[in-house]
C-alpha angles and dihedrals in degrees: 000000000000101000135248119301102180107098094209092053091045092051092045090055098035094126100178115208122199106217123214121258141038119272134203135197113222134173122227134171093216138023092214096109098040117083107230090227089064094055118098092186141333137202125195113221130174091258095048146295119307110212124189117198140144113295094238090056092050090051091049088051092046092236122163121243138153105186122069113194142183119226123231121186120202099218095203111104099236122185119246085233095056114123124221105012098109090045092051099052098034090052090049091048091045092053085056089049093246118140117216136195113204134208119185110203129179097273106019147014118244124204125199115201131175108281090242092057099049100106093040091051091050088052092051093049094048089049089051089054093048094046089053092048092051091046093056 
């Protein structure tokens, strides 16, 4: 199953899910002290390794972080080749003055928003879904 590419179908089936927990982005030079089972995702950059994990694990491991986020999963299985999804939800969130950090995984897109904006972001995403449904 390769995922949906039609933007209208994707938006109609967006189904945002607010995951439990608080998440942080931290930068490390090595993964030696972080159990892989605690890592939500990582990305290797030239300057170091960005690791995202639950806040309480980062605190237990004495990792530095400054941004505490809530994690929203878009339950629709969008294709990695789909055009316009990120633009649609980031524009809607931006209009509501909500910053977002996006991770596109194989099955779903994942949005990280400031922990204080979680419910507002969910409201914006649900409105985006409903507006699209009414538009069709």
